C-alpha positions in Angstrom: 68.4 150.9 59.9 69.6 154.4 59.1 72.5 156.1 57.4 76.0 155.8 58.9 79.0 158.0 59.3 82.7 157.0 59.1 82.8 157.0 62.9 79.7 154.9 63.2 81.2 152.3 60.9 84.5 152.3 62.7 82.7 151.7 66.0 80.8 148.8 64.4 84.0 147.3 62.9 85.8 147.6 66.2 83.0 145.8 67.9 83.7 142.9 65.6 87.4 143.1 66.7 86.2 142.1 70.2 84.8 138.9 68.7 88.2 138.3 67.0 90.0 138.7 70.3 87.7 136.2 72.0 88.3 133.7 69.1 92.1 134.3 69.3 92.1 133.4 73.0 90.0 130.2 72.4 92.4 129.2 69.6 95.3 129.1 72.0 93.6 126.0 73.6 93.8 123.9 70.4 96.8 121.8 69.8 96.8 122.3 66.1 97.0 126.0 66.6 100.0 125.6 69.1 101.7 123.5 66.4 101.0 126.2 63.9 102.6 128.9 66.1 105.6 126.8 67.2 106.6 124.6 64.2 109.0 126.0 61.7 107.5 123.8 59.0 104.1 122.2 59.1 103.4 118.8 57.7 100.6 118.3 55.1 98.0 117.4 57.7 98.8 120.5 59.8 98.8 122.7 56.7 95.4 121.4 55.6 93.9 121.8 59.1 95.2 125.4 59.2 93.9 126.2 55.7 90.4 124.9 56.5 90.3 126.6 59.8 91.4 130.1 58.7 89.3 129.8 55.5 86.3 129.1 57.7 87.4 132.0 60.0 87.4 134.3 56.9 83.9 133.2 56.0 82.7 134.0 59.6 84.4 137.4 59.3 82.3 138.0 56.2 79.0 137.2 57.9 80.0 139.3 61.0 80.2 142.3 58.7 77.5 144.7 57.7 75.8 145.0 54.2 75.7 148.5 52.8 73.1 149.6 50.3 74.8 152.1 48.1 71.5 153.8 47.0 70.3 154.5 50.6 73.6 154.2 52.5 71.7 152.1 55.0 73.2 148.9 56.5 71.7 145.5 57.4 72.9 142.1 58.5 74.7 140.2 55.8 72.4 137.8 53.9 73.2 134.7 51.9 72.8 136.7 48.7 73.5 140.4 48.1 71.8 142.6 45.6 73.7 144.4 42.9 73.6 147.6 44.9 75.1 146.1 48.1 78.6 145.6 49.4 80.0 144.3 52.7 82.1 146.0 55.4 83.7 143.1 57.1 86.7 141.6 59.0 87.3 138.7 56.5 90.9 139.8 55.8 92.0 139.2 59.4 91.7 135.4 59.2 93.5 135.3 55.8 96.4 137.6 56.9 96.9 135.7 60.2 97.0 132.4 58.1 99.7 133.8 55.9 101.8 135.2 58.8 101.6 132.0 60.8 101.8 129.4 58.1 103.4 131.0 55.0 102.3 131.3 51.4 100.4 128.0 51.0 98.4 128.4 54.2 97.7 132.1 53.4 96.7 131.4 49.7 94.6 128.4 50.7 92.7 130.3 53.3 92.3 133.2 50.9 90.9 130.9 48.2 88.3 129.5 50.6 87.2 132.9 52.0 87.5 134.7 48.6 85.5 132.1 46.6 82.8 132.2 49.3 82.6 136.0 49.0 82.2 135.8 45.3 79.2 133.5 45.7 77.4 136.1 47.8 77.1 138.5 44.8 77.0 142.2 44.9 78.8 144.7 42.6 82.1 144.1 44.5 81.9 140.3 44.5 84.8 139.8 42.1 87.1 142.5 43.4 86.6 141.5 47.1 87.1 137.8 46.3 90.3 138.4 44.4 91.7 140.8 47.0 91.1 138.2 49.7 93.3 135.8 47.8 95.9 138.5 47.2 95.9 139.2 51.0 97.0 135.7 51.6 99.9 136.2 49.2 100.9 139.5 50.8 100.8 138.0 54.3 102.8 135.0 53.2 105.6 137.3 52.0 106.0 138.5 55.6 106.1 135.0 57.0 109.2 134.4 59.2 109.9 130.9 60.5 109.6 130.7 64.3 109.7 134.5 64.7 107.0 136.7 66.1 106.5 140.0 64.3 106.1 143.3 66.3 102.4 144.4 66.8 103.0 147.6 64.8 104.3 145.6 61.9 101.3 143.3 62.0 99.0 146.3 62.1 100.7 147.6 59.0 100.4 144.3 57.2 96.6 144.0 58.1 96.0 147.6 57.0 98.0 147.1 53.8 95.9 144.0 52.9 92.7 146.0 53.5 94.0 149.0 51.5 94.8 146.7 48.6 91.2 145.5 48.7 90.0 149.1 48.5 92.3 149.6 45.5 90.9 146.6 43.7 87.4 147.7 44.3 88.2 151.0 42.6 90.0 149.2 39.7 87.5 146.4 39.0 84.1 147.2 40.4 81.6 149.0 38.1 80.2 151.6 38.0 83.3 153.5 39.2 81.2 156.2 40.9 79.5 153.7 43.1 82.8 152.0 43.9 84.4 155.3 44.7 81.5 156.2 47.1 81.8 152.8 48.8 85.6 153.2 49.3 85.0 156.7 50.6 82.5 155.4 53.2 84.1 152.2 54.3 87.8 152.5 53.4 89.3 154.2 56.4 87.2 152.4 59.0 88.0 149.0 57.5 91.7 149.7 57.1 92.0 150.8 60.7 89.7 148.2 62.2 91.3 145.2 60.3 94.8 146.5 61.0 94.0 146.7 64.7 92.2 143.3 64.7 95.1 141.5 63.0 97.6 143.0 65.5 95.4 142.2 68.5 94.8 138.7 67.2 98.5 137.8 66.9 99.4 139.7 70.1 97.0 137.8 72.2 98.0 134.4 70.6 101.7 135.0 71.3 101.2 136.4 74.7 98.9 133.6 75.9 101.2 130.9 74.5 104.2 132.7 75.9 102.5 132.6 79.3 101.8 128.9 79.0 105.5 128.4 78.0 106.6 130.3 81.1 104.4 128.2 83.3 105.8 125.1 81.7 109.3 126.3 82.1 108.6 127.1 85.8 107.2 123.7 86.3 110.3 122.1 84.6 112.6 124.3 86.7 110.7 123.3 89.9 110.9 119.6 88.9 114.6 119.8 88.3 115.1 121.6 91.6 113.1 118.8 93.3 115.1 116.2 91.5 118.4 117.7 92.6 117.2 117.9 96.2 115.7 114.4 96.4 118.4 112.5 94.5 120.8 112.3 97.4 118.1 110.6 99.6 116.6 108.1 97.2 120.0 107.0 96.0 120.1 105.1 99.3 116.8 103.4 98.8 113.2 104.0 100.0 112.7 103.8 103.8 111.1 106.0 106.5 114.1 108.4 106.7 114.5 109.0 103.0 110.7 109.1 102.5 110.4 111.7 105.3 113.1 113.8 103.7 111.5 113.6 100.2 108.0 114.5 101.5 109.4 117.5 103.4 111.0 118.7 100.2 107.8 118.2 98.1 105.7 119.9 100.8 108.0 122.9 100.8 108.2 123.2 97.0 104.6 122.4 96.0 102.7 123.6 99.1 99.8 121.2 99.1 97.8 120.3 102.2 100.0 117.3 102.8 102.5 114.9 101.1 102.9 111.2 101.9 104.8 108.2 100.7 103.9 104.6 101.3 105.4 101.2 100.5 103.0 98.3 99.7 101.5 98.1 103.1 102.5 101.0 105.4 102.8 104.8 105.5 106.5 105.6 105.3 106.1 109.4 105.7 103.4 112.0 106.0 104.1 115.8 106.1 101.3 118.3 106.6 97.7 118.3 108.0 96.2 115.0 109.3 99.6 113.8 110.5 97.9 113.0 113.8 96.4 109.8 112.3 98.3 109.3 109.1 101.3 108.2 111.2 104.6 106.7 110.0 104.5 103.0 110.3 100.8 102.7 110.4 98.9 100.7 107.7 97.6 102.3 104.6 94.2 103.9 105.4 92.5 104.2 102.0 91.2 101.8 99.3 92.3 104.2 96.6 96.0 103.8 97.6 95.7 100.0 97.6 94.1 100.2 94.1 97.1 102.3 92.9 99.5 99.7 94.3 97.5 96.9 92.7 97.0 98.5 89.2 100.0 100.8 89.0 98.0 103.7 87.6 97.7 107.3 88.9 94.3 108.1 90.6 92.7 111.4 91.4 90.4 111.3 94.4 88.3 114.5 94.1 84.8 113.7 95.3 85.2 115.8 98.5 86.8 113.1 100.6 89.8 110.8 100.4 87.8 108.0 101.9 90.0 107.9 105.0 88.7 105.5 107.7 89.5 108.1 110.4 86.5 110.1 111.5 86.8 113.8 110.7 89.8 113.6 108.4 90.4 117.1 106.9 92.0 115.8 103.7 89.4 116.5 100.9 91.2 115.5 97.7 94.3 113.8 96.6 96.4 112.7 93.6 97.9 109.3 94.2 100.7 108.2 91.9 102.6 104.8 91.8 106.3 104.4 92.6 107.8 101.7 90.4 111.0 99.8 90.4 111.8 97.3 87.6 108.2 97.3 86.4 106.7 96.6 89.9 104.8 99.1 92.0 106.5 99.2 95.3 104.7 102.2 96.8 102.9 105.4 96.2 103.4 109.2 96.2 100.4 111.1 97.5 99.7 114.8 97.4 96.7 116.1 99.3 94.6 119.2 98.7 91.7 120.9 100.5 89.3 120.6 97.6 89.1 119.2 94.1 89.1 122.7 92.6 92.8 123.1 93.5 93.7 120.1 91.4 94.4 121.2 87.8 95.6 119.3 84.8 99.0 121.0 85.2 99.3 119.8 88.8 98.3 116.2 87.8 100.9 116.2 85.0 103.5 117.5 87.4 102.8 114.8 90.0 102.8 112.1 87.4 106.2 113.4 86.3 107.5 113.5 89.8 106.4 109.9 90.5 108.2 108.9 87.3 111.3 110.9 88.4 111.3 109.3 91.9 110.8 105.9 90.4 113.8 106.4 88.2 115.9 107.5 91.2 114.8 104.3 93.0 115.9 102.3 89.9 119.3 104.1 90.1 119.6 103.2 93.8 118.9 99.6 93.0 121.5 99.6 90.2 124.1 101.3 92.4 123.6 98.6 95.1 123.9 95.9 92.5 127.1 97.6 91.1 128.5 97.9 94.6 127.9 94.2 95.4 129.5 93.2 92.1 132.4 95.5 92.8 132.9 94.0 96.2 132.6 90.5 94.8 135.3 91.4 92.2 137.6 92.8 94.8 137.2 89.6 96.8 138.0 87.5 93.7 141.1 89.6 93.0 142.3 89.3 96.5 141.8 85.5 96.4 143.8 85.4 93.2 147.0 86.8 94.8 147.3 84.2 97.5 147.8 81.1 95.3 150.1 83.3 93.1 152.4 83.9 96.0 152.1 80.4 97.4 153.2 78.9 94.1 156.4 81.0 94.0 157.1 80.4 97.7 156.7 76.6 97.6 159.0 76.5 94.6 161.7 78.2 96.7 161.2 76.0 99.7 161.3 72.9 97.6 164.7 74.0 96.4 165.9 74.5 100.0 164.8 71.1 101.2 167.6 69.5 99.2 170.3 72.0 100.3 169.3 73.1 103.8 166.5 71.1 105.5 166.7 73.2 108.7 166.3 76.4 106.9 163.4 74.9 104.9 161.6 74.0 108.2 162.1 77.6 109.5 160.7 79.0 106.3 157.7 76.7 106.4 157.0 78.1 109.9 157.2 81.6 108.6 155.1 80.6 105.6 152.5 79.1 107.9 152.2 82.4 109.8 152.0 84.3 106.5 149.2 82.1 105.2 147.2 82.5 108.4 147.3 86.3 107.8 146.5 85.6 104.2 143.2 83.8 105.1 142.2 86.7 107.4 142.9 89.2 104.6 140.6 87.5 102.1 137.6 88.2 104.4 138.3 91.9 104.7 138.1 94.7 102.2 140.5 97.0 104.1 143.1 96.4 106.9 145.5 98.8 108.7 148.8 99.8 107.2 150.4 98.2 110.3 148.8 94.8 109.4 149.8 95.1 105.8 153.4 95.9 106.7 153.5 92.9 109.0 152.2 90.8 106.2 155.0 92.0 103.9 157.6 91.4 106.6 156.5 87.8 107.0 156.8 87.4 103.3 160.3 88.9 103.3 161.4 86.5 106.0 160.8 83.8 103.5 162.5 85.7 100.7 165.6 86.8 102.6 166.6 83.2 103.2 166.8 82.8 99.5 169.0 85.8 98.9 171.2 85.1 102.0 173.5 88.2 102.3 172.6 89.7 98.9 169.4 91.6 99.9 169.0 94.6 102.1 165.5 95.7 103.2 165.0 99.4 104.1 161.9 100.9 105.8 161.0 104.6 105.9 157.6 104.6 107.5 155.7 107.4 109.3 154.4 105.7 112.5 151.5 108.2 112.7 150.0 106.5 109.5 150.0 102.9 110.7 146.3 103.0 111.6 145.3 104.1 108.1 143.4 101.7 105.9 144.5 99.9 102.8 143.2 96.9 100.8 144.9 93.7 101.9 147.6 92.1 99.7 148.5 95.5 98.2 152.2 95.8 99.1 153.3 92.1 98.9 152.7 91.7 95.2 154.6 95.0 94.5 157.6 93.8 96.7 157.4 90.4 95.0 157.6 92.1 91.6 160.6 94.1 92.6 162.4 90.9 93.8 161.3 88.6 91.0 161.8 91.1 88.0 164.2 93.6 89.5 166.9 92.2 91.7 166.5 88.5 91.1 169.7 88.2 89.0 171.9 90.5 91.1 174.8 88.8 92.8 175.2 91.4 95.5 174.1 94.8 96.9 170.4 94.4 96.0 168.2 96.8 97.9 164.4 97.0 98.4 163.1 100.2 100.1 159.6 100.8 101.3 158.4 104.3 102.1 155.2 105.5 103.7 154.8 109.3 103.9 152.1 111.8 104.6 151.3 114.1 101.6 148.6 116.6 102.6 145.3 114.7 102.7 146.9 111.6 101.1 149.4 108.9 101.9 152.1 108.2 99.4 153.5 104.6 99.4 156.6 103.7 97.4 158.5 100.5 96.7 161.9 101.0 95.2 164.6 98.6 94.0 168.0 99.0 92.4 167.5 96.2 89.9 167.7 96.0 86.2 164.7 98.2 85.5 161.8 97.8 83.1 161.5 98.7 79.4 159.3 101.7 78.5 157.1 99.4 76.3 156.4 97.2 79.3 155.8 100.1 81.7 153.1 101.4 79.3 151.0 98.3 79.9 152.2 97.0 83.2 149.4 97.1 85.8 146.7 97.6 83.2 146.7 94.1 81.8 148.0 90.7 82.5 151.2 90.3 80.5 152.6 87.0 79.3 156.3 86.7 79.5 159.0 84.2 80.3 159.2 85.3 84.0 155.5 85.9 84.7 152.0 87.1 83.7 151.9 90.4 85.5 148.8 89.2 87.4 150.1 90.6 90.7 150.5 94.2 89.7 147.4 94.0 87.5 145.2 92.9 90.5 146.8 95.5 92.8 146.2 98.3 90.4 142.6 97.1 89.7 141.7 96.9 93.4 143.3 100.3 94.2 141.2 102.0 91.5 138.0 100.2 92.4 138.5 101.1 96.1 139.8 104.7 95.9 139.2 105.8 92.3 141.4 106.2 89.3 143.6 108.7 91.1 145.0 105.8 93.2 146.4 104.0 90.2 150.0 102.7 90.3 152.7 105.0 89.0 155.7 103.2 87.6 159.1 104.9 86.9 162.1 102.9 85.8 165.5 103.2 84.1 167.4 100.4 82.6 170.0 99.0 85.1 169.1 101.8 87.6 166.1 100.3 89.3 162.3 100.8 89.5 160.0 102.8 91.7 156.3 101.8 92.0 154.2 104.3 94.0 150.6 105.2 94.6 148.6 107.5 96.8 145.5 106.8 98.8 143.3 109.1 100.9 143.7 109.3 104.6 140.6 107.8 106.4 141.5 108.4 110.0 140.0 111.6 111.5 142.6 113.9 113.0 145.6 112.4 111.2 
């Protein structure tokens, strides 16, 4: 085909680099190659796959080269067998070097063995030197392997050029006759060193850039999904209805910009945002069989045959992705994203929509769990409130029974007061919160019974901000605390016993205190009082335990009881609750 110059050969070799670039781009689509780029350490199967692939790639590089006849300096296509006067200018080393740089010693040497042995079988006076140098190239590249780190393009160019330069050196050292080997290196040395260095650098540059772009797209999709999750969570936590569905569809329409977004339950359209909203109306029945199929089978469906099969004439929605919305394993509705044509629907968008349907389904699960927790919480509060009434009744009846023997008239008076108290008690068990005024009246009714027992030994003091009387508090909160002060604080005092109740405004909170001047509580008992039921000679601590429990369940841990006490100097039990009345 004619003699060639160094420039001619360089041009030919660079043409082969174009093929290498195309192959590099195609490689980025294969999962095994992504694993090879990303994994710090390959398993045996991944290593074997990489060795076979890059070994084959090296063989292809050999056949894509040109066979030079050293007698005539003409070139031809590479045949299956070379004559003793022929050698090959090729890009074989690129596959081997890339194998070593991406997979390490074992992958580089493995690929070098496959490509090198194959080169030896072709013959020619450089068969042994070229075959051995191919294996050595894998070793050299493996020495530059860095786990999970991408080398700079200039560095990769240098490694590829070094591997090719070593091949030229081995040709000079091993191939005979030396004059012919020297002439060969003189003709192909510089073009092959430059071309293969450039090819290796371009190969890895394209691989890393393409995969980096894919990672950026994935990261953007993940960021968008998280942003959508953050925006939709507040709505779906309240359940799926027309209002929450409309809000969610509006968010998805704004973030994803499809033709339209819709949500349905099992039978009706809950929301539709975008084109065709004139007939895909909220509250109207589901219009397509595909949506019914998704609800029935619980699997995502892509409708991309040019129509969504809507029963409305002239519907402009051409394609859709319909994903199920599940709760506790049951499909309760669908999420639908519409597009003008099927060309707009990509694998990435399908994967994103599938992820969004799973995300929204999880939010619906959370909403269901929250509702169940709230119901259980309310049921527990009711049970704790009901516990307090018999606890007080037991103590009160014991006192009245003792008065029946000594003062029947006083006993009748107390029974009347107790009857009034119990009527309030029954009302309180049906409410989760009552006004502070009602709670204080409840406590005063209780104290009318108690004062008869203490005759002139007990003084009750009130320091209450009247502006706070409309504020809300769980029923039976104060009476058990007052009862504790009487029963465990001043019960044994013969005179000058004092109970003081304080209700004050503290910023955005209300502080309520019950103080006594009784015998006090030991530090050991204070540490557990209110957090557990305590067995003792004088009681179980059930009253304070239940009050503390209900306060924290209603207002949070910050509303827990605070207990301060000194031996023989009295006890103060206080707590703070948020103000609920606007303008107070």
